[in-house]
C-alpha positions in Angstrom: 0.0 0.0 0.0 1.2 3.5 -0.7 0.0 6.6 0.4 0.8 9.8 -1.8 0.0 13.7 -1.3 0.0 16.4 -3.3 -0.2 19.9 -2.0 -0.5 22.0 -5.0 -4.0 20.5 -5.7 -4.6 19.0 -2.2 -5.2 15.5 -3.2 -4.1 12.2 -1.2 -4.4 8.9 -2.8 -4.2 5.6 -1.7 -3.1 2.9 -3.6 -4.2 -0.3 -2.6 -2.4 -2.5 -5.3 -0.5 -2.5 -8.7 -2.5 -1.7 -11.4 -2.9 -4.8 -13.8 -5.1 -3.5 -16.5 -7.3 -0.2 -17.1 -9.7 0.6 -13.7 -13.3 2.3 -13.5 -13.5 5.5 -11.2 -16.3 5.1 -9.2 -17.3 8.7 -7.9 -18.5 7.9 -4.2 -19.1 11.6 -3.6 -17.6 15.3 -4.3 -14.5 14.7 -2.6 -14.3 11.0 -2.8 -13.2 8.5 -6.0 -12.4 5.0 -5.6 -10.5 3.0 -8.8 -11.6 -0.5 -9.3 -10.3 -3.3 -11.4 -12.3 -5.2 -14.1 -12.3 -8.1 -11.3 -14.0 -5.6 -8.9 -11.0 -5.4 -6.2 -10.2 -1.9 -5.0 -6.9 -0.5 -6.9 -6.8 3.0 -5.1 -9.0 5.8 -3.0 -8.3 9.3 -4.0 -9.6 11.7 -1.8 -9.9 15.5 -2.6 -10.1 18.3 -0.5 -7.5 15.8 1.7 -6.5 18.5 4.0 -9.8 18.8 5.6 -10.7 15.0 5.4 -7.4 13.7 6.7 -7.3 16.8 9.2 -3.6 17.4 8.4 -3.9 21.1 9.4 -4.5 19.8 13.0 -2.9 16.5 13.4 0.3 16.6 11.0 0.9 13.1 11.3 -0.3 9.8 10.1 -0.3 6.6 12.0 -0.8 3.2 11.1 -1.7 0.5 13.5 -1.9 -3.1 13.1 -5.1 -3.8 15.4 -4.0 -7.7 15.7 -0.4 -7.0 17.0 -0.9 -3.7 18.4 2.1 -2.7 16.2 2.0 1.3 15.4 4.1 3.4 13.0 3.7 7.4 12.7 4.6 9.6 9.9 5.1 13.6 11.0 3.9 15.4 7.9 4.9 19.5 7.0 
């Protein structure tokens, strides 16, 4: 999984898997798009207006937690 953020356009993208073919983009709302592979698996999630959705302005960090093991990784942003 890869998470990228473009501050110029304020867009975050969560890439779940490598692209193996063309994807179909489903617009979930004005600020969320999901890319689906032909076999119905999620390729990635695009977050428009990412600062507000991910609350980067307040938190300035991304925390990933493995709920099974409790293992935690933190990335400070900005």
